[in-house]
C-alpha positions, 0 to 999 in steps of 0.5 A, a space after each residue: 436382333 435382325 432388322 426384320 425380326 419382331 420386337 421382343 418385350 425384353 428389348 427395352 429393359 435397359 433403355 432409360 428412354 423407353 416410354 414404358 410407364 403409364 401416367 398412373 404407374 409413373 405417379 405411383 412409382 414416384 409417390 405423386 399424382 397424375 396432376 403433378 406429372 401433367 404440370 411438369 409437362 405443361 412446364 415443359 420439364 418433361 414431355 411424355 410420349 403418347 401411345 397409339 391411343 393418345 395416353 401419356 407414357 413415361 421413361 425411367 429418365 423422365 421419372 428421375 427428373 419428375 422425382 427430383 422435381 417432387 423433392 424440390 416441391 416437397 421442400 417448398 419450392 414452387 413448381 415453376 422454380 423447381 423446373 428451372 432449377 432442374 434445367 439449370 442443374 442439367 445445363 451445369 452437369 453438361 457444361 462440366 462434362 464438356 469441360 472435362 472432355 476438353 481438358 482431357 483432349 488438351 492434356 493429350 495434345 500437350 503430351 503428343 507435342 512433347 513426345 
């Protein structure tokens, strides 16, 4: 798309971070209530973007996080604990990814030193 051309409705179809869903639709998609989504926002697990009119808008990525929170809450985990668990899971995933990346770099450097 040229820099000066207007945005196309299909430009964001593959963008997991595009805030495409209204609060009502987001709640419907993950089988919960708008109040649950507001609680996740108050716990700072997800921060929806705001439309020009001030309405909350959620991305697919945020919906996946909210769905994970709902799973934990449905299993009896208090919402605050569910949010903390998800944050820790995310931090662990990132640490493992970084570890793998560093191991690959180190392995490549070792091969280069031997070659």
